[in-house]
C-alpha positions, 0 to 999 in steps of 0.5 A: 499500500502508498500514501503521502503522509504531510509531515509539517507541508512536506508530502512524504510517498509511504509504501507498507508492504510484508517487509515493513515490520522486519525492516524495523526491527532489523534497523531499530532492535524493536519488535515492531508488532510490540510497538503496533500492539501498544497502539491499538488503543487508537486505530479505528479514531480520527484526530475529531474522535480522539480525547485529549488523553489520546492526543497526549499518549500517542505525542509520548510516542512520536519516537516509534511514529518517526521510526515508522516513517521512516521504514515506509518513507525508505520502503517507497524510495528504495525498491531493493530489498538487499539496498533496503537492510544496509539502514542503519540509525544513522540514515534515520538520523539523516533523514529526520534532520530534514524534518520540522520539528514536532512533526511527528507530533501532530494526531494526523501525521500519527493517524496516516501511519496507523492507517497506511498499516493498518491498510497493509493489513486488510484482507480483500479475501471474502467469506465463503458462506 
């Protein structure tokens, strides 16, 4: 799945697929699925549906959103898996230095990243009767 995410005025094309969790874990040495599970309470909520507590909790997790956006942006940019697997935290910091401060604390950015992941995990299969 491909989607543009607006990071404080800069549209960043992102891609999400089956490689995303593996690449995230390889680069950041964190369990991608644990991070996603931590966002579970926010799934399906639009910015207008979120409480101040929801937004506050998501703001605390902005680092994870930045890491997820980096992985997804690089997946869009770099098509070869072998090159993707050479990415490191240094590449993340370099990429991050080009992004406006607090870009990952905006609720619409956070929900865009979550929806990109959720869109990637939706099934198109239909149940047989």
